[in-house]
Steps between C-alpha positions, in 0.01 A plus 500: 500500500222361277202443723316294242531125534670310215320202343728266713402687814134480412535124454665472833218699663253259334700207632489641857122557473435149381711358783311703757162408354598131510694474832346763731191365666208736544477438875857622541466813288165579676673485833779738378244735354307507832816560700487159683811312615577188304751372758839345463354204316351729233825679441696182489257357244535805279877492520494127407272569206731775364808294563360207304460737208854645554356849584563526869869595460435742211745761643789253553783467235509189285821382665294436813213337313300817467276620219694825473208701360559844370344810659192503266429131565519555877264806470251299293504205741460715811226710336302195378528319836370805688216550255401129542519530881766235522688451832806711537843331478642512850827691428729419792674188358443564128558873447699593805729221633532324167683789323724545807606140499560504129738795527659455840426146626738203485458224246389273784234748612372550143480130441317437826263793546400613147322164403324497833372854450347376168353166614337667808698306754626821643269797581709808588440810698710813545672581828606868454296738707527516883309714756768765493623435143247539221589750238824561693593147435871544593391541861409133532606327825434130446834344579678195348810389697727238341526181706707240317308378193185699600382854559290551812215751424308709751258780423166594354358570151169665437247562217611158365245437219356148488747370763218278628531295176875508459750226577805710415595863560779703353632739764724804544699456818774696673822307513738781591360741755812708499494584130309788345130428477492383135836322517427244774189333348485144351235318295387165647261229383311353801282186523176614682474156674828561683448500879474848652283667232159628586250667267222733631232642266423873468139577403485785239234768443320268255461237766745251367822360663708558182814606684681363811768551759772240492721442814835324506628357833844337464416366152793299353549550129760307299786714372439374144170696509691825481451660160816651363747646746453574870433870563420565127128440548410863435612466136271201447213675690510801269502275202190317628322824590522644154314188367242526786431869434444425127251231593315725740406732212232245412416621151272201427311536830457869436359437149257245629393741779458786256281280274283407793452866601398582145245215505349620834501868378279405199230356720204730549477660841179579703450819302514312174837633387819287505794635703718521190292807396619679807766743374711496824499117514564471123793739526658298779446181307666642191796632696578163664463314167753738340736446789461122472579503135824697560595268790439181284751641244753572768447157665575323158818712457620394847415136453692511168806628691471229757466236226826634344677429836481848645368538848230773498639812655322810621224442238367220723451755778312725259283207390424400857387853600287558194361138491380519860349842447309378197371187671382700802327755279313217317404347831369839613297542178351153542399583858331819382326318210336232722384759754366356832607150415857601548453585867715304739371152473373256767761221542230224477423633150848418361579183702456149355225469237263766632315705245635849443306811602357679188578421136773257412719765343515691825609200717885558472506883498531561864757226558713618213485859605613427855759240408668716238559782741814304585646541154642849587702333775627154406787443270649821636258786572419749224676776708822293502468432126457867429822560702688241289371659175612849616843375608566314170354755268581821667822401687581536864 
């Protein structure tokens, strides 16, 4: 693989940079840089801005109105957005449910749901994990019982990211309790405004209610909201998870984080010497940069396979493990680089428009460090991913 950009790719990079310079307001990028929440309205505004340019659905095929960018274009876009501190694209509808509907959904579901994902009418969240079924997802117990033209859903989901904003949720439910664990699961699309649904926030280590518990009490879901066939949901779930694990790698976020650490490390410390001159710190910095370069190449290869119609296989598990390790290492280097300003923060210092404690560059470090501890667990824990890799590559 030639790692040098072609003239066409350089021109595309310049186009992305110009777009970000024109469309991304400084007050938004400053909030992202400082680790502040821009709220549902901020994310919806960014989605609408990208959709107007035709860039929101860059990973969708052209037959569904997508831009169908190649792997290098995606890499450039994600890298430039992270470097500019643009809001992240919320992945649940666009990068997770969208590909599932395009491959397994009915024509009616594609015609109804896909346009609403793009225009922002539907904000999706993911109903996979349960209190007793996280990495062991096949142990889920949320039931869906057929009652005429509806399924009646009862159960609980947990760690549901941004469910407080969502008006739709895609759920794995058990429709055949007598079947083997993975064979009795179905994939349902559920309107969050349906009677019987309750959302309760879970406050994380960084002080934010990013995730939630979702309870279902006799929730009636139309049968036409079943994706694919009844009891075949595990197939669709695995397809979605390979896309999720690739996204979790977060190459662009890691590159932006690494650049920030380098900037901090070049600032003179109290003894007059910048941290970059510390051999131990410099060695750790060099090692993680080498790992990130290798992962970026692997990420582009996997995205290329997905663009060619192949669902990422065990490589997505490899990318998830390595990507989370790299991001956590960068968070730890940033924490060490800012010293006492990375101590656990007072909640009043990160709420609303209160001024940060210490220099501006230190403001998001503690929150990012604590928040990203979860990366090893969600999307399938790293231990589970290592088991998948061993089984596929070594047999057994």
